[in-house]
N, C-alpha and C positions, 0 to 999 in steps of 0.2 A: 503494500499500500504506499509506504514511504517512497519507493522508487516510482511509483505512478504520480505522486504529487511533485516530486522532483522533475519528472518528465513534463508535467503540465506547467510548471514554473519556467523550465527551459524553453517550451514551446512559446509561451507568452513573451519571454524575453527575446526570442528569436524574431517575433513579429515586429519588435521595435527596431530591429537593426536593418539599415536600408538594404534594398535588393542590390545584389552584386552582379556585375557583368560576367559573362562566361570567359574562360580562358585557360586557367591553370587546374589540372585535375588533382585528385586526392594522391595519385601516385607521384605526381610532381611535387607535391607538399612534403613527401617523406624525405627530408633532407639527408638522413643517413642511410636510406635504402633498405632499412631492416624489415619493411613489410608492414609496419604498424605506425600510427601517428601519435606522438606525445602531445601534451598540452602546448608545449612551445612550439611545435611544428604547426599545429592548428592555428594558434595565435599569430604566427608569422603571416598567415593568409587572412585570418579573421580576428583582428585585435580585439573586437568587442565580445568575443566568446569568453565568458567568465569561468572560474573553476567549477561553480555549480553547474553551468551549462555543459562543460566538458564532462563532469561526473554523470550528468543525465544521459550522455551519449555512451559512456564507458559502462556497458550493461554488465560486464563481468568484474568491474572494479579493480582491474589490473593495472590501471595507470597508462593504458595505451588503447587506441582504438584500431582493432583488426578490420579486414575487409567487410565481414559481416555486420560489425558495429557501425562502420562508415556507411554501408547501404542502409541500415535501419535508421540512422541518423538523418540521411538524405530523404528516405521515404517519409520521415516524420516532420521534414521541413526545418530541421535543426542544423543542417549544414547543406549549403548549395552544392550541386554536383561539381561545379568548377568555379573559379574565381577569376579576376582580371589580372592576377599576379603578375 
């Protein structure tokens, strides 16, 4: 239930972030090429993503977003599929 509340908060927060133009994919955001995105890598492209927003996207709470979590975040509207990076 707490995760659902956090996800709802993150979704509401995401609606306040201006729409971003297309350009840089999640793969390109992976600065160290390890196949997951850390909060620093996400914030490099999306500076308005808070630690709470990142935590809502990090479904298994391991501190990194894997491909499934990125896809889920994109489907939920928490992370655009691409940026103008």
